[in-house]
N, C-alpha and C positions, 0 to 999 in steps of 0.2 A: 504494499499500499504506500503510495506516494502522495504527499501533500504539496501543493503549489502556493507560493506566497507572493503578494504584490506589495505589501506594506509593512514589512518587518526589517529592521536594520539593527546592526550591532554598533552602538554608540561609543562604548568604552570598555576596556579590560583592565584587569590587575593580576599580578602573579607573585606568589610567595613561595620560596623553595628552601630546601635543606642543604647540607654540606656537599653532597655529591653533585647535585645540580649546579651549585654555585661555582664549582670547579670545572664545569663542562663547557661546551663551545658557545652557549648562549647566555653566559653569565651577566653580560652587559645589558641585556634586555629586561631582566627581572626587577621587579619593583622593590622587593625586600629579600634579603638572603640571611640565612642563619648558618652558623659554622659548626653546629653540633645537632644531634637528633632530638635534643630536649627543648629547644627554643625558649629556654629559661624556665620550663615547667618541671614537675616532679616525675611525670611519666610520659611515655610515648603517645599515649592516647590523648592526654591533655595538650601535648605539643600539637597534635593534628587539629584539635579544637581551636587552638590559638591561630593556626595557619588560615583557618576559615574566617575567623573573626578579623584577622589582619587584612585579609584579601578584600572583604566586603567594606571594611572601613577605608581602605586605600581607594577602592573603586568609587565610593560615595564622595570622598574628598576630591578626587579628580573631576567628578561631575558637579561638585559644589551643591549637592542636595542632601537632604536628610533622610533617614530611613522611613519616615512617615510619608515621603513622596514616592515610595516604591510600592507597587500593588502587590507583588508576590515574590518570594524567595524560592527557587526551585533548586534542590541540590541533594547530593548523596556522597556516601563514602564506602569503604570496604568493611567496616566494623559491624558487629552484630547489631541489628535493629538501627543501623545508620546513626549510632550514638554520637559520633563526633559532630555530625551536622545538627542533630537535635540539641546537644548541649550549646553549640555555638549559636544556634538560632534563638535560644532563650535569652542570649545577651544582644543579638543583633535587632530583635524587635520587629521583624517584618513577617507577615503571614507566610507560613512554610508549606510547600508541597515536597515532602521527602520522597525520594525515589531510589530504587536499588536495581541496577542492571550490570553489576560487576564493573568491569573496566570500560563499559560502553555508556556509563552514566552521563558523560559530557554531551554527547549528541542527542541522547534521549531528552535531557534537560532542555537543550536548545529547541528540539522538536515540540515539546509540550508548550514551552513559552510562546514559540512562534505561532502555534495553532490558536492559542488563547488571544494573542495580539491581533492576528488576522481576523478572528471572529469578533473582534471589538469587545471581548469579555473583559480584557485588561488593556491598559495603555503601555505598561512597561513591566520589566521583570529583571531580577538578578539571578543569574544561573551560576552555580558553583560545583566544582568537582575536586575532591581531595583524596589523598592517600598518604600513608606513612610506611616507610620500609619495614621498620622493626615492628610496628603494630600489626601490619599485614602478615608478616612472617609468623608471629605469634597466633594470629587468627586462623590461618589457613595451613601452616606446616608445623614448625617447631620454634619455640622462642630461640632467638639468636644466641642466648647464653649457652645453649646446648652444644653449640659448635658443630652441628651435623653437617656432613659433606653434602655437596650439591652437584648435580650434573652440569656439564658445560653448556648444555643447551637451555638451561633455565634462564629466567630474566630477573632483573633487579628492580624492585618496586620503587617508583619515584616517591620522594617526600616533598609534599607541599600542596598548595591549592591554587586553582585558577578560577577567576571570577569574570563574568561579563555582564553588561547591561544592554538589554534589548528593548526596543520601543518602536512605536510608529513614526518617530521623527527621523527624517531622512539623514543619512550619514554616507560615508565613503564605502562602506561594506554592507551589502544586504544579504539576508537569508533567502535564497531563491526557491529552494524546495527541500523536501526531507523524505526519506524512505524508511519506513518501519521494518526492522529485521524480523527474521524467522529463526526460531531455535533450531540448531542442528545438533546432531550427536553422532560422531563417527566411531564411537565405541572405545575411545582412548581413556585409559585409567591413570596414567602417569601425571601426578600433580606438579611435576617439574616441566613438563612438555607443553607449556600453555600455547606456544605458537602453533603447534600441530592441532591443538584443540580448537582454536579460534579461526584459523585460516578458512575452513569450509564455510563458516557463517559470513565472513567478510566477502568471499567469492559470491555467495548467494545474494547478499544485499546490493552488491555492485551490479550484478547481473540484473536484479529486479529493477534497480534505479534506471539503468540504461534502456530497459524494455519499457518501463512506465513513461519514461520521458522521450522515448523514440530518439535517442542519442547514440552516437558512436563513442568509443573510448577517447577519440581525438578532440571531443568537445572540451575536455578539461586540460588546463595547463599542468595541473597536479592532482593526483589522487593520493591521499595521504591516510594510511591506516594508523590504528592506535598504538598497539603494543604487542606486535607479533614477534619482534626481535629478528636477529639474523637468520635463524633457522625458519621461523614462521614466515618470514618474507619470502624466502625461496620457495617454501611449500605453496604459498598462495599463488605466486606466479605460475607455478607448474600445474596446480590444481584447477585454477580458473581457465587455463588453456585447454586442459583435458576435458573438463566438465561442462564448460559453457562456450568454448571456442573463442575466448577473449584473450588477445595479446595485450597484457597490462603494460601500457606505455605511460611516460611521465609519472612514474610511480615511486613512492618512498614510504618508509615506515618511521613514525616518530620515535619508537623505541631504539632505532638504530642511529638516531640523530642527537638525543638529549644529553647523552654522556659521550665522553672520549673513550670509546670502546677499546682502543689500543693501549691506553694508559690507565684507565680506571678498572678496578676489579668488579665488573658488572656482568660478567658471564656473556649472554647473548644480547644484552641491551637492556632497556628500561621496560617498565610495565606500570600498571596502576591507572585508576581513573584520571589522575592529574597529568599523566604522560602526554596524551594528545593535545589537551588545551594549553599546557605550558609551552609546547613547541608552536602551536598555532597562534596563540595570542601574542607571541613575541616575534620570532623569526619569520613565520609565514605572513602575518599581518604586515610586517615591515616591507616584505617584498611586494605585497598587494598594493600597499599605499604608495610604493615607489614605481608602480606600473610594471613590475617584473613578472607578476602573476595576476591574471584577471579572473579566472574561473577555477575554483578549488573544490574538490569533493573530499570531505572529511568522513572517515569510516572508523568509528571508535569500536573496539573489539572487546567482548567480555566473556570470560569463562564462568559458567553458572555452578560453582562447586561449594561445597562446605565439608568440614572434616568428618561430619557424621555419615554422609553418603560415600565419601571416599573410603572411610574405614569399613564400609559395607562392600567395598570393591565395585561399586557402581561406576559406569563411564561418566565422563564430564561433558554436559551439554554446553553450548555456546550461543551467544547472540551478538549481532552487530547492527548498528543503526547508521545511516548515512545522512549527512547534511551538505547541501550544495550552497556554496558562497560565491558571490559575484561582486566585482568592483563596480561601483556606481560611476558612470561616466559623467 
């Protein structure tokens, strides 16, 4: 299912990151950087709460508006019952729609906000997506204190939060359309092989989007997936060719971009709900505003797993959602 928009724009963004992202290739673009995983708090979970609060405060300050001027906050994270977003929201003071779609939260949030703005149900929205490396490891695998070994093909969850403000007020970047993803399950049970888990759902939503919009792959200057990593990126290119006869051109994956993979110990690259928007709202938007990119398809990818189901040796489903962004001439 694809939605078309005529009156939805991204007016402003903000980004807050942790120590690894701060030392990556996009450090100059981030609004706020922390040099450790605690962000001055007592726990990793509280650090993630702070990253969300920081990002929304920075966003509102850039816009020079108060929280009472925002109709709705749409956001989510990886922790049980999206507690980081809920705790942060209690301090932010904007009506909340809390969402969970694993690492595809960012594009799902943009889609929900765009639908509501296009339907004139709201005039504006703040959308957030956050993650924390150590909090996510404790949530889905093992606490980092255990020092458990990992596979080379695993990914390293990003630490930080990305926020954006959407409205019906014209700006330089508009949300052109969005395609809702379909859950796929290829029978993979390896909790470290998230790229292989998520690549099929990314292929499915890209194919659906191109069919629904009657477009070729050449329509986009860039197709950017969320957090497949080095291995998942290769799998997607191979899988989408064999399954849908699509030669993926002008393509990259934000997990392969946010860190310096050759110098930082991040395995196959980044991951987490914050990964795609941290790259998009900084480096990609900079290129769009400079006219180097005009049409970009964002495909956030999410593995729908939890420890209970993985301990039952069930396979891991995945879902991806796509957002089409265009520069306003």
